[in-house]
Each structure stands twice: as C-alpha cells, then as structure tokens.
DRENPA-3360 file (N, C-alpha, C; in nm, 2 decimals, always signed):
BEGIN
1 = XXXXXXXX = +0.07/-0.12/+0.00/+0.00/+0.01/+0.01/+0.08/+0.11/-0.01 ~ +0.06/+0.20/-0.08/+0.15/+0.33/-0.10/+0.03/+0.47/-0.05 ~ +0.16/+0.56/-0.05/+0.07/+0.70/-0.05/+0.15/+0.78/-0.12 ~ +0.06/+0.89/-0.22/+0.14/+0.95/-0.32/+0.03/+1.07/-0.29 ~ +0.12/+1.17/-0.35/+0.05/+1.32/-0.34/+0.04/+1.38/-0.53 ~ -0.07/+1.41/-0.53/-0.06/+1.54/-0.65/-0.12/+1.67/-0.62 ~ +0.00/+1.73/-0.68/-0.01/+1.87/-0.65/+0.01/+1.91/-0.82 ~ -0.10/+2.03/-0.77/-0.15/+2.12/-0.87/-0.06/+2.26/-0.89;
9 = XXXXXXXX = +0.05/+2.24/-0.97/+0.13/+2.33/-1.00/+0.09/+2.50/-1.03 ~ -0.06/+2.49/-1.07/-0.11/+2.62/-1.10/-0.14/+2.67/-0.96 ~ -0.21/+2.61/-0.86/-0.27/+2.63/-0.74/-0.16/+2.63/-0.64 ~ -0.05/+2.52/-0.63/-0.03/+2.47/-0.53/-0.05/+2.36/-0.45 ~ -0.21/+2.32/-0.48/-0.27/+2.26/-0.38/-0.22/+2.11/-0.42 ~ -0.21/+2.05/-0.28/-0.18/+1.94/-0.27/-0.28/+1.83/-0.22 ~ -0.28/+1.70/-0.30/-0.40/+1.64/-0.28/-0.32/+1.50/-0.22 ~ -0.35/+1.43/-0.13/-0.32/+1.31/-0.08/-0.39/+1.19/-0.06;
17 = XXXXXXXX = -0.34/+1.07/-0.18/-0.43/+1.00/-0.18/-0.32/+0.84/-0.16 ~ -0.43/+0.74/-0.19/-0.36/+0.59/-0.13/-0.38/+0.51/-0.25 ~ -0.31/+0.41/-0.29/-0.31/+0.28/-0.40/-0.28/+0.15/-0.34 ~ -0.34/+0.08/-0.35/-0.31/-0.08/-0.31/-0.19/-0.13/-0.38 ~ -0.13/-0.25/-0.34/-0.04/-0.31/-0.40/-0.04/-0.32/-0.54 ~ +0.05/-0.30/-0.59/+0.07/-0.32/-0.76/+0.01/-0.20/-0.83 ~ -0.04/-0.12/-0.77/-0.08/+0.00/-0.83/+0.01/+0.14/-0.80 ~ +0.06/+0.17/-0.94/+0.15/+0.26/-0.91/+0.11/+0.44/-0.89;
25 = XXXXXXXX = +0.15/+0.54/-0.84/+0.07/+0.63/-0.86/+0.02/+0.73/-0.96 ~ +0.07/+0.64/-1.07/+0.00/+0.74/-1.20/-0.07/+0.68/-1.28 ~ -0.06/+0.53/-1.22/-0.23/+0.44/-1.25/-0.33/+0.49/-1.18 ~ -0.29/+0.53/-1.07/-0.41/+0.59/-0.97/-0.46/+0.67/-1.04 ~ -0.37/+0.80/-1.07/-0.38/+0.88/-1.08/-0.49/+0.90/-1.26 ~ -0.45/+0.82/-1.32/-0.51/+0.80/-1.46/-0.65/+0.72/-1.40 ~ -0.68/+0.65/-1.33/-0.82/+0.64/-1.31/-0.92/+0.72/-1.25 ~ -0.80/+0.83/-1.18/-0.88/+0.97/-1.16/-0.92/+1.03/-1.28;
33 = XXXXXXXX = -0.85/+1.05/-1.33/-0.90/+1.09/-1.50/-1.03/+1.03/-1.54 ~ -0.97/+0.90/-1.58/-1.12/+0.80/-1.64/-1.24/+0.82/-1.60 ~ -1.23/+0.85/-1.44/-1.35/+0.88/-1.40/-1.40/+1.03/-1.39 ~ -1.35/+1.10/-1.47/-1.36/+1.24/-1.45/-1.47/+1.24/-1.54 ~ -1.51/+1.16/-1.64/-1.61/+1.20/-1.72/-1.75/+1.12/-1.67 ~ -1.72/+1.06/-1.57/-1.88/+1.01/-1.49/-1.95/+1.15/-1.43 ~ -1.88/+1.26/-1.43/-1.97/+1.36/-1.36/-1.96/+1.36/-1.23 ~ -1.88/+1.29/-1.14/-1.91/+1.30/-0.95/-1.86/+1.43/-0.93;
41 = XXXXXXXX = -1.93/+1.45/-0.85/-1.96/+1.60/-0.80/-1.84/+1.56/-0.63 ~ -1.74/+1.64/-0.69/-1.63/+1.67/-0.59/-1.53/+1.76/-0.62 ~ -1.49/+1.82/-0.55/-1.37/+1.95/-0.54/-1.24/+1.91/-0.60 ~ -1.19/+1.77/-0.61/-1.08/+1.72/-0.65/-1.12/+1.74/-0.84 ~ -1.25/+1.68/-0.85/-1.27/+1.64/-0.97/-1.27/+1.83/-1.08 ~ -1.35/+1.88/-1.00/-1.38/+2.02/-1.01/-1.20/+2.08/-1.07 ~ -1.14/+2.07/-0.99/-1.03/+2.12/-1.00/-0.94/+2.04/-1.13 ~ -0.98/+1.91/-1.15/-0.90/+1.84/-1.24/-0.96/+1.86/-1.39;
49 = XXXXXXXX = -1.04/+1.94/-1.36/-1.16/+1.98/-1.48/-1.10/+2.12/-1.57 ~ -1.07/+2.20/-1.41/-1.05/+2.34/-1.46/-0.91/+2.36/-1.52 ~ -0.82/+2.25/-1.45/-0.64/+2.30/-1.51/-0.64/+2.21/-1.56 ~ -0.70/+2.06/-1.59/-0.62/+1.97/-1.70/-0.54/+1.85/-1.63 ~ -0.55/+1.77/-1.67/-0.42/+1.61/-1.59/-0.24/+1.73/-1.58 ~ -0.26/+1.78/-1.69/-0.11/+1.85/-1.74/-0.09/+1.90/-1.61 ~ -0.17/+2.01/-1.54/-0.10/+2.05/-1.42/-0.07/+2.02/-1.30 ~ -0.08/+1.89/-1.28/-0.08/+1.81/-1.19/+0.08/+1.72/-1.18;
57 = XXXXXXXX = +0.13/+1.71/-1.11/+0.24/+1.61/-1.06/+0.23/+1.49/-0.94 ~ +0.25/+1.37/-0.98/+0.23/+1.29/-0.95/+0.39/+1.27/-0.89 ~ +0.34/+1.24/-0.71/+0.46/+1.20/-0.63/+0.47/+1.08/-0.51 ~ +0.56/+1.02/-0.50/+0.53/+0.90/-0.42/+0.59/+0.97/-0.29 ~ +0.49/+0.96/-0.22/+0.51/+1.01/-0.04/+0.61/+0.88/+0.05 ~ +0.53/+0.77/+0.04/+0.58/+0.66/+0.13/+0.49/+0.54/+0.08 ~ +0.58/+0.42/+0.16/+0.49/+0.30/+0.14/+0.50/+0.23/+0.28 ~ +0.33/+0.16/+0.27/+0.32/+0.10/+0.41/+0.26/-0.04/+0.39;
65 = XXXXXXXX = +0.29/-0.10/+0.52/+0.30/-0.27/+0.50/+0.19/-0.29/+0.59 ~ +0.10/-0.21/+0.64/-0.03/-0.23/+0.69/-0.13/-0.12/+0.70 ~ -0.23/-0.20/+0.75/-0.35/-0.02/+0.74/-0.33/+0.06/+0.86 ~ -0.28/+0.01/+0.96/-0.22/+0.14/+1.04/-0.13/+0.22/+1.03 ~ -0.02/+0.12/+0.96/+0.11/+0.24/+0.90/+0.00/+0.33/+0.82 ~ -0.02/+0.27/+0.70/-0.09/+0.33/+0.58/-0.17/+0.46/+0.65 ~ -0.25/+0.45/+0.76/-0.34/+0.56/+0.80/-0.28/+0.65/+0.87 ~ -0.15/+0.65/+0.93/-0.06/+0.72/+1.02/+0.06/+0.82/+0.89;
73 = XXXXXXXX = +0.07/+0.73/+0.76/+0.12/+0.82/+0.70/+0.06/+0.87/+0.59 ~ -0.06/+0.87/+0.57/-0.18/+0.96/+0.52/-0.18/+1.08/+0.59 ~ -0.19/+1.07/+0.76/-0.21/+1.17/+0.85/-0.07/+1.29/+0.81 ~ +0.07/+1.20/+0.82/+0.18/+1.24/+0.81/+0.19/+1.34/+0.71 ~ +0.17/+1.30/+0.55/+0.16/+1.34/+0.43/+0.08/+1.52/+0.43 ~ -0.06/+1.43/+0.45/-0.18/+1.60/+0.49/-0.11/+1.67/+0.56 ~ -0.05/+1.69/+0.71/+0.02/+1.74/+0.77/+0.16/+1.83/+0.69 ~ +0.21/+1.74/+0.65/+0.34/+1.81/+0.60/+0.32/+1.88/+0.48;
81 = XXXXXXXX = +0.21/+1.88/+0.40/+0.19/+1.92/+0.31/+0.08/+2.04/+0.30 ~ +0.01/+2.04/+0.41/-0.14/+2.09/+0.43/-0.21/+2.10/+0.36 ~ -0.26/+1.93/+0.29/-0.33/+1.89/+0.19/-0.44/+1.89/+0.18 ~ -0.50/+1.79/+0.10/-0.60/+1.76/+0.13/-0.65/+1.59/+0.06 ~ -0.76/+1.54/+0.13/-0.75/+1.43/+0.10/-0.81/+1.35/-0.01 ~ -0.81/+1.26/-0.09/-0.85/+1.18/-0.19/-0.92/+1.06/-0.13 ~ -0.90/+1.06/+0.01/-1.00/+0.91/+0.06/-1.15/+0.94/+0.00 ~ -1.19/+0.83/-0.01/-1.34/+0.82/+0.01/-1.41/+0.90/-0.18;
89 = XXXXXXXX = -1.34/+0.95/-0.25/-1.34/+0.97/-0.37/-1.40/+0.84/-0.46 ~ -1.50/+0.87/-0.50/-1.55/+0.75/-0.63/-1.46/+0.75/-0.77 ~ -1.44/+0.63/-0.82/-1.35/+0.66/-0.92/-1.48/+0.56/-1.03 ~ -1.55/+0.53/-0.97/-1.67/+0.43/-1.08/-1.77/+0.53/-1.04 ~ -1.90/+0.51/-1.12/-2.02/+0.51/-1.13/-2.10/+0.46/-0.98 ~ -2.16/+0.50/-0.90/-2.20/+0.45/-0.79/-2.29/+0.32/-0.81 ~ -2.32/+0.23/-0.78/-2.40/+0.08/-0.82/-2.37/-0.03/-0.90 ~ -2.22/+0.04/-0.95/-2.16/-0.04/-1.07/-2.05/-0.17/-0.96;
97 = XXXXXXXX = -2.11/-0.27/-1.03/-2.05/-0.41/-0.93/-1.94/-0.46/-1.03 ~ -1.84/-0.52/-0.89/-1.71/-0.58/-0.95/-1.68/-0.70/-1.10 ~ -1.84/-0.74/-1.07/-1.80/-0.87/-1.20/-1.85/-0.73/-1.31 ~ -1.88/-0.63/-1.30/-1.94/-0.56/-1.43/-1.78/-0.51/-1.50 ~ -1.73/-0.46/-1.39/-1.59/-0.39/-1.43/-1.49/-0.53/-1.49 ~ -1.53/-0.62/-1.46/-1.39/-0.76/-1.48/-1.40/-0.73/-1.60 ~ -1.28/-0.78/-1.66/-1.24/-0.76/-1.84/-1.33/-0.91/-1.90 ~ -1.39/-0.90/-2.00/-1.45/-1.04/-2.09/-1.36/-1.12/-2.13;
105 = XXXXXXXX = -1.31/-1.25/-2.10/-1.28/-1.37/-2.16/-1.27/-1.34/-2.31 ~ -1.18/-1.37/-2.38/-1.20/-1.36/-2.51/-1.26/-1.50/-2.54 ~ -1.28/-1.53/-2.65/-1.34/-1.66/-2.70/-1.22/-1.79/-2.71 ~ -1.25/-1.90/-2.67/-1.13/-1.98/-2.67/-1.20/-2.11/-2.77 ~ -1.10/-2.18/-2.78/-1.13/-2.30/-2.88/-1.24/-2.42/-2.80 ~ -1.26/-2.50/-2.82/-1.31/-2.62/-2.76/-1.26/-2.65/-2.68 ~ -1.11/-2.71/-2.72/-1.02/-2.79/-2.63/-0.95/-2.70/-2.51 ~ -0.93/-2.56/-2.56/-0.84/-2.47/-2.44/-1.00/-2.46/-2.32;
113 = XXXXXXXX = -1.09/-2.44/-2.38/-1.21/-2.45/-2.27/-1.22/-2.53/-2.21 ~ -1.19/-2.67/-2.23/-1.26/-2.79/-2.16/-1.10/-2.78/-2.09 ~ -0.99/-2.76/-2.15/-0.84/-2.73/-2.02/-0.89/-2.66/-1.91 ~ -0.93/-2.56/-1.92/-0.93/-2.43/-1.85/-1.03/-2.53/-1.72 ~ -1.19/-2.57/-1.83/-1.28/-2.61/-1.68/-1.21/-2.72/-1.58 ~ -1.10/-2.79/-1.69/-1.07/-2.92/-1.61/-0.97/-2.87/-1.45 ~ -0.91/-2.75/-1.49/-0.77/-2.73/-1.36/-0.85/-2.61/-1.28 ~ -1.00/-2.58/-1.34/-1.02/-2.48/-1.22/-1.02/-2.54/-1.07;
121 = XXXXXXXX = -1.06/-2.64/-1.02/-1.04/-2.71/-0.90/-0.90/-2.75/-0.85 ~ -0.80/-2.71/-0.95/-0.66/-2.74/-0.91/-0.59/-2.60/-0.90 ~ -0.45/-2.64/-0.91/-0.38/-2.50/-0.87/-0.37/-2.40/-0.98 ~ -0.36/-2.28/-0.90/-0.32/-2.15/-1.00/-0.21/-2.16/-1.10 ~ -0.19/-2.10/-1.15/-0.06/-2.06/-1.26/+0.00/-1.92/-1.18 ~ +0.10/-1.93/-1.18/+0.16/-1.80/-1.11/+0.21/-1.68/-1.19 ~ +0.14/-1.59/-1.22/+0.19/-1.52/-1.30/+0.28/-1.40/-1.28 ~ +0.36/-1.37/-1.35/+0.48/-1.25/-1.30/+0.42/-1.15/-1.28;
129 = XXXXXXXX = +0.40/-1.10/-1.18/+0.36/-0.93/-1.18/+0.43/-0.84/-1.26 ~ +0.38/-0.72/-1.32/+0.40/-0.60/-1.40/+0.53/-0.53/-1.32 ~ +0.69/-0.48/-1.37/+0.74/-0.40/-1.28/+0.70/-0.27/-1.27 ~ +0.64/-0.22/-1.17/+0.59/-0.07/-1.18/+0.71/+0.01/-1.17 ~ +0.64/+0.16/-1.22/+0.77/+0.25/-1.22/+0.71/+0.35/-1.10 ~ +0.79/+0.38/-1.05/+0.74/+0.47/-0.87/+0.82/+0.58/-0.95 ~ +0.75/+0.70/-0.86/+0.82/+0.83/-0.94/+0.90/+0.87/-0.80 ~ +0.99/+0.97/-0.85/+1.11/+0.99/-0.74/+1.06/+1.06/-0.62;
137 = XXXXXXXX = +0.95/+1.12/-0.58/+0.89/+1.15/-0.47/+0.93/+1.26/-0.43 ~ +1.04/+1.35/-0.49/+1.08/+1.48/-0.47/+0.94/+1.59/-0.42 ~ +1.00/+1.69/-0.37/+0.90/+1.79/-0.32/+0.91/+1.89/-0.40 ~ +1.04/+1.90/-0.47/+1.05/+2.03/-0.51/+1.12/+2.15/-0.43 ~ +1.16/+2.10/-0.31/+1.20/+2.19/-0.24/+1.29/+2.13/-0.11 ~ +1.48/+2.16/-0.14/+1.50/+2.09/-0.05/+1.53/+2.09/+0.11 ~ +1.41/+2.25/+0.14/+1.43/+2.28/+0.23/+1.29/+2.18/+0.32 ~ +1.20/+2.16/+0.23/+1.09/+2.11/+0.26/+1.13/+1.95/+0.32;
145 = XXXXXXXX = +1.21/+1.88/+0.19/+1.26/+1.74/+0.18/+1.34/+1.72/+0.33 ~ +1.40/+1.83/+0.37/+1.51/+1.81/+0.49/+1.39/+1.80/+0.60 ~ +1.32/+1.93/+0.59/+1.25/+1.92/+0.74/+1.12/+1.77/+0.75 ~ +1.10/+1.74/+0.64/+1.03/+1.59/+0.65/+1.12/+1.51/+0.69 ~ +1.23/+1.47/+0.63/+1.34/+1.37/+0.68/+1.39/+1.39/+0.87 ~ +1.37/+1.53/+0.90/+1.44/+1.53/+1.01/+1.32/+1.51/+1.10 ~ +1.18/+1.55/+1.03/+1.04/+1.48/+1.11/+1.05/+1.35/+1.14 ~ +1.09/+1.28/+1.05/+1.10/+1.12/+1.02/+1.17/+1.04/+1.14;
153 = XXXXXXXX = +1.29/+1.12/+1.13/+1.41/+1.08/+1.24/+1.36/+1.13/+1.39 ~ +1.30/+1.23/+1.41/+1.28/+1.26/+1.52/+1.13/+1.13/+1.57 ~ +1.06/+1.09/+1.49/+0.96/+1.04/+1.54/+1.02/+0.88/+1.55 ~ +1.09/+0.85/+1.49/+1.19/+0.72/+1.48/+1.26/+0.74/+1.59 ~ +1.34/+0.85/+1.67/+1.41/+0.84/+1.78/+1.30/+0.82/+1.94 ~ +1.20/+0.92/+1.92/+1.10/+0.89/+1.98/+1.05/+0.73/+2.02 ~ +1.02/+0.66/+1.94/+0.97/+0.57/+1.90/+1.04/+0.47/+2.02 ~ +1.22/+0.47/+1.95/+1.31/+0.40/+2.01/+1.28/+0.42/+2.15;
161 = XXXXXXXX = +1.31/+0.55/+2.17/+1.31/+0.59/+2.34/+1.21/+0.58/+2.41 ~ +1.09/+0.54/+2.37/+0.96/+0.47/+2.44/+0.96/+0.34/+2.45 ~ +1.02/+0.28/+2.35/+1.04/+0.12/+2.36/+1.18/+0.05/+2.47 ~ +1.26/+0.15/+2.48/+1.36/+0.16/+2.56/+1.33/+0.16/+2.73 ~ +1.23/+0.30/+2.73/+1.18/+0.34/+2.85/+1.04/+0.20/+2.91 ~ +0.96/+0.16/+2.81/+0.92/+0.05/+2.84/+0.96/-0.05/+2.91 ~ +1.09/-0.09/+2.82/+1.15/-0.22/+2.88/+1.21/-0.20/+2.98 ~ +1.28/-0.10/+2.99/+1.33/-0.03/+3.13/+1.22/-0.08/+3.26;
169 = XXXXXXXX = +1.11/+0.01/+3.23/+1.02/-0.02/+3.36/+0.96/-0.17/+3.34 ~ +0.96/-0.26/+3.25/+0.95/-0.36/+3.28/+1.00/-0.47/+3.32 ~ +1.17/-0.41/+3.31/+1.27/-0.51/+3.38/+1.26/-0.46/+3.52 ~ +1.25/-0.33/+3.59/+1.21/-0.30/+3.72/+1.11/-0.37/+3.79 ~ +0.99/-0.38/+3.71/+0.87/-0.44/+3.74/+0.90/-0.60/+3.79 ~ +0.98/-0.66/+3.72/+0.98/-0.80/+3.71/+1.09/-0.82/+3.84 ~ +1.19/-0.74/+3.83/+1.28/-0.75/+3.92/+1.23/-0.72/+4.10 ~ +1.15/-0.61/+4.06/+1.05/-0.62/+4.17/+1.01/-0.72/+4.24;
177 = XXXXXXXX = +0.91/-0.75/+4.13/+0.85/-0.92/+4.20/+0.90/-1.01/+4.22 ~ +1.04/-1.06/+4.14/+1.09/-1.18/+4.21/+1.17/-1.14/+4.33 ~ +1.25/-0.98/+4.36/+1.26/-0.99/+4.47/+1.14/-1.01/+4.62 ~ +1.04/-0.96/+4.58/+0.92/-0.98/+4.61/+0.90/-1.18/+4.68 ~ +0.91/-1.22/+4.59/+0.91/-1.34/+4.57/+1.03/-1.40/+4.66 ~ +1.13/-1.35/+4.65/+1.28/-1.44/+4.71/+1.26/-1.45/+4.86 ~ +1.21/-1.32/+4.88/+1.16/-1.25/+5.03/+1.06/-1.34/+5.10 ~ +0.98/-1.36/+5.01/+0.86/-1.44/+5.10/+0.89/-1.59/+5.12;
185 = XXXXXXX = +0.96/-1.64/+5.01/+1.04/-1.78/+4.98/+1.12/-1.76/+5.11 ~ +1.23/-1.66/+5.14/+1.28/-1.66/+5.26/+1.27/-1.67/+5.41 ~ +1.12/-1.63/+5.42/+1.08/-1.64/+5.54/+0.99/-1.73/+5.55 ~ +0.93/-1.85/+5.44/+0.84/-1.95/+5.49/+0.93/-2.06/+5.51 ~ +1.06/-1.99/+5.46/+1.18/-2.14/+5.55/+1.19/-2.15/+5.66 ~ +1.18/-2.07/+5.74/+1.24/-2.02/+5.84/+1.16/-2.04/+5.94 ~ +1.04/-2.07/+5.92/+0.91/-2.10/+6.01/+0.94/-2.28/+6.09;
% end
C-alpha cells in the first residue's frame, strides 16, 4: 500500500491519496482522470476539470505495510503538505459491481475451454507481476525534504526512546516481583 501526492502546479494545492499494492501512483491518477467523465461531484474533480491533468505532478510519499501504518502515513502527508485528502473519492459510477468491471475473457477453442474447466479445481498458474514505475517522491524544495526527513528521524527516535523506557520499566517491575518472591520464600523457610 502506498501514499502519494498530486500537486496542482497552478494553485500549489496538494491532494493526498492511497493506492493498493501493485498500483503505481501514476496508474491511480489515471483512474481519477478516467472517472472525470462520470460527472462525480467532488472538489478534486472540479480542479482536475478546470486545470487539466497536465497541471498535476504525481509524487510517491511513502509505502506502508499494514493499514495502521497507511493511516499514519496519510495523516503525516496531510500535515506535511497542508494537503487535502482523496480518501473516499469514487472512481466508478455508484452501483457498479466488480463483476461488471471485470474484463470479459476472449473466446477460445473447445479444447482450451475444456482444459480450463478441468483445471479450475486445481492450482493456479503463477503470473509474474508487472514491474511498476515509481516516481521520485521529490517535493521540489530541499528545505521541505530536509524538514520531512528530520521529522521522520525525530519520530523514529521518540519511538525508540519509548520502547527503551517501556523495557526498563518492565525489567524493574519484574525485578521487584522476583525480589518479593525471594523475600517471601526465605521467610517461609524460617518457620
């Protein structure tokens, strides 16, 4: 899962969006462009229609490994760029099902169709994923990039310090419990 930004070069507005694994930021932006003709009412689509897709630059912000990290990175991108969220914007006409969006298979000869029918219950053939092109992720300003990197490093340091503090507290607690058990055990032996 990735977090990306769409920067309107004409207005300097920054839109922050997400894409699932295997979908590049450029492909996701293309989905928004294709959905423009659906007439969905949203400020991003109005901006896209007014300025055109050429006015937007697509940048990779970060990659996440789980939904919680994705949410944190989206919030970080929104704060860092004073951006607007693309979350929840529809790219398909409401009421359209996934089955209707799926590509229709081409007709095959009778033997190929029979082979496919016989292998449906078996294992699937692994397909090689397409190599995706990632954008550079540059903000266009060295100062902004330095500020973002410093903020990320500070956050990592704070997390590491919190983990170390928590580990020290747990060690002290365990030590106190063991000392209490030792003291208790020694008084029972004296009786």
